C-alpha positions in Angstrom: 15.0 95.7 -28.8 12.3 96.0 -26.5 8.9 94.9 -27.3 5.9 95.5 -24.1 2.4 94.6 -24.6 -0.5 93.5 -22.5 -3.5 91.0 -22.8 -6.2 90.5 -20.3 -6.3 87.1 -18.7 -9.7 85.0 -18.7 -9.9 85.9 -14.9 -9.4 89.5 -15.6 -5.8 89.9 -14.6 -3.9 92.1 -16.8 -0.8 90.1 -17.8 2.0 91.7 -19.3 4.8 90.4 -21.7 8.3 91.7 -22.5 10.7 90.5 -25.0 14.1 92.0 -24.7 17.4 91.2 -26.5 19.4 90.9 -30.1 20.0 88.5 -32.4 23.8 88.3 -31.3 23.2 87.8 -27.6 19.5 86.1 -27.5 16.1 87.2 -26.2 14.8 87.2 -22.8 10.9 86.6 -22.5 8.8 87.3 -19.3 5.0 87.4 -18.3 4.4 89.3 -15.4 0.9 90.3 -13.8 0.7 87.6 -10.9 2.2 87.0 -7.9 5.3 85.2 -9.5 6.8 86.6 -12.8 7.6 84.0 -15.4 10.8 84.0 -17.7 12.4 82.2 -20.4 15.3 82.9 -22.2 16.5 81.4 -25.9 18.3 82.2 -29.1 15.6 82.4 -31.1 13.3 85.4 -31.7 9.5 84.7 -31.2 6.7 86.4 -32.4 4.0 88.0 -30.1 1.6 85.0 -30.6 4.4 82.5 -29.9 5.4 84.2 -26.5 1.9 84.3 -25.4 1.7 80.5 -26.5 4.9 80.2 -24.4 3.2 81.3 -21.6 -0.3 80.0 -22.1 -0.2 78.3 -18.5 0.6 81.2 -16.9 -1.8 83.6 -18.5 -4.5 80.9 -17.8 -3.3 81.2 -14.0 -2.7 77.4 -14.1 1.0 77.4 -13.6 
């Protein structure tokens, strides 16, 4: 399963979130839109809101 969505950061940058994986192998979550892409992986499936919370500092531009 792949789920992709975008959100605008406070500074106007468009951040693209991506969730890939299955319950059997786990999930990879990423946020992209700044110079550096941030990625995290885990066994649990997160909701869109949980993914956005996971990358909150990235969206704010503080990480």
